[in-house]
Each structure stands twice: as structure tokens, then as C-alpha cells.
C-alpha positions in Angstrom: 31.7 41.4 11.8 31.8 44.7 10.1 34.3 45.7 7.4 35.8 48.2 9.8 36.3 45.6 12.5 37.9 43.2 10.1 40.2 45.9 8.8 41.3 46.7 12.3 41.8 43.1 13.2 44.0 42.2 10.2 45.7 45.6 9.8 44.4 46.4 6.4 42.2 49.1 5.0 38.5 48.5 4.8 38.6 49.0 1.0 40.8 45.9 0.9 38.3 44.0 3.0 35.5 45.1 0.7 37.4 44.0 -2.4 38.2 40.6 -0.7 34.5 40.1 0.1 33.5 40.9 -3.5 36.0 38.5 -5.2 38.3 35.9 -3.8 40.7 36.5 -6.7 42.8 39.6 -6.4 42.7 42.0 -9.3 45.6 41.8 -11.8 48.6 44.1 -11.0 49.0 47.1 -13.1 51.9 47.1 -15.5 54.1 50.1 -15.1 54.5 52.3 -18.1 57.9 51.7 -19.7 60.1 54.7 -19.0 62.5 56.2 -21.4 66.2 55.5 -21.0 68.8 58.3 -20.7 70.7 56.4 -23.3 68.0 56.5 -26.0 69.4 59.5 -27.8 72.8 57.9 -28.1 71.7 54.4 -29.2 72.0 55.3 -32.9 75.6 56.5 -32.5 76.6 53.4 -30.5 75.0 51.1 -33.0 76.9 52.9 -35.8 80.2 52.4 -34.0 79.4 48.7 -33.4 78.6 48.3 -37.1 81.9 49.9 -38.1 83.6 47.2 -35.9 82.2 44.4 -38.0 84.8 45.1 -40.7 87.6 46.1 -38.4 90.4 43.8 -37.2 90.0 42.4 -33.7 92.5 44.8 -32.0 90.9 47.9 -33.6 87.3 47.2 -32.4 85.7 49.7 -30.0 85.7 48.8 -26.3 82.8 50.0 -24.1 85.2 52.4 -22.5 86.2 53.9 -25.9 82.5 54.2 -26.9 81.8 56.0 -23.6 84.7 58.4 -24.3 83.7 59.0 -27.9 80.1 59.8 -26.8 81.5 62.5 -24.5 84.1 63.9 -26.9 82.4 63.8 -30.3 78.7 64.1 -29.4 78.9 66.1 -26.1 76.8 63.3 -24.6 77.9 62.9 -21.0 74.5 62.3 -19.4 75.0 58.5 -18.9 77.4 56.5 -16.8 80.0 54.1 -18.0 78.1 51.1 -16.6 75.0 52.1 -18.6 77.0 52.2 -21.8 78.8 49.0 -21.0 75.6 47.1 -20.3 74.0 48.3 -23.6 77.2 47.4 -25.6 77.3 43.9 -24.0 73.7 43.3 -25.1 73.8 45.0 -28.5 77.1 43.8 -29.9 76.0 40.2 -30.3 72.7 41.3 -31.7 74.4 43.4 -34.4 76.7 40.5 -35.3 73.6 38.2 -35.7 71.8 40.8 -37.8 74.9 41.1 -40.1 75.2 37.3 -40.5 71.5 37.1 -41.3 72.0 39.4 -44.3 74.8 37.2 -45.7 73.0 33.9 -45.1 72.3 32.0 -48.3 68.8 30.9 -49.1 68.1 27.3 -48.2 67.7 25.2 -51.3 68.6 21.9 -52.8 69.5 20.7 -56.2 68.0 17.2 -56.7 70.6 14.6 -57.4 68.8 11.9 -59.4 70.9 9.6 -61.5 68.8 7.0 -63.2 70.5 3.9 -64.5 71.9 4.4 -68.0 71.0 8.1 -68.1 74.5 9.3 -67.8 76.9 6.8 -69.3 80.3 7.3 -70.7 81.2 5.4 -73.8 84.4 5.4 -75.7 84.3 4.4 -79.4 87.4 2.6 -80.8 88.3 0.0 -83.3 88.2 -3.5 -82.0 90.0 -6.4 -83.7 88.8 -9.8 -82.8 90.6 -12.9 -83.9 88.3 -16.0 -84.2 89.9 -19.2 -85.0 92.2 -18.0 -87.5 90.2 -15.3 -89.3 90.4 -11.6 -88.6 87.2 -9.6 -88.3 87.0 -5.8 -88.2 84.1 -4.4 -86.3 83.1 -1.0 -85.2 
């Protein structure tokens, strides 16, 4: 059968038939180019607000709604929706907390605890009086 006949029979283009006859393995899919987010210009501001919250009491920390309002009021950034800001804050807040804890983590180390017998002994010196069968002996 010709490629055109096979294409009409299976409902595909003849280039697809040609490609299938050339190789039984389909070509790898193209990865789409990552597109920029509308939130990209504001990510620095949001991260700064979340870092401020690390030292704040629990009741004074920013909520996603308050971050969304501050972006609109203070930075004139009203291009994004509340759900976009909320999704970013939900992902980024735990990451910032982990980054902060990593900076405070102590280096892993160990002090060897070796106590050989007789190396660290406590001795008290005192006068001892021993009485042997009637005679008194002073020894130090």
C-alpha cells in the first residue's frame, strides 16, 4: 500500500506514516519553554514579608490575603489574582522557614569520651591512725 492510502485508511497524515515506517519508536516530545510568571516581579517583596514574619509573634504574621493587599497598596502591583499569591505563599513559607533553620543549625561534631582506667582518679589525702595490737602508728 502507498503512504497516502495508509494515511487515508488510519486517518493520519502521510508524514506520520513516513515517520512510522522509518522508525518504530516515536520521537521524543519537545519540552515547552518555561514561561515567565506574572508574579515574578513581586516574588522578592513577598519573600521579604515572609522573612519578616520569622521573628514576629504568631498572631502578627502575614496572611496570604494581607500580602495580596500590601502588594496592591504599597507596590501598586495588582496584576495577579489572590489565588496566585496564595499558592505561592503556601509553597514558599515552609521553604523560607527551612532556609532560616539551616542557617542556625550547629555543625555536626563529636567530642570523644575516652576514660581509661586510672586516668582520672580522685584521691583525698588525710592522716590515718592505725592501731595494731596495742601500738599506735602514724602513717601518711
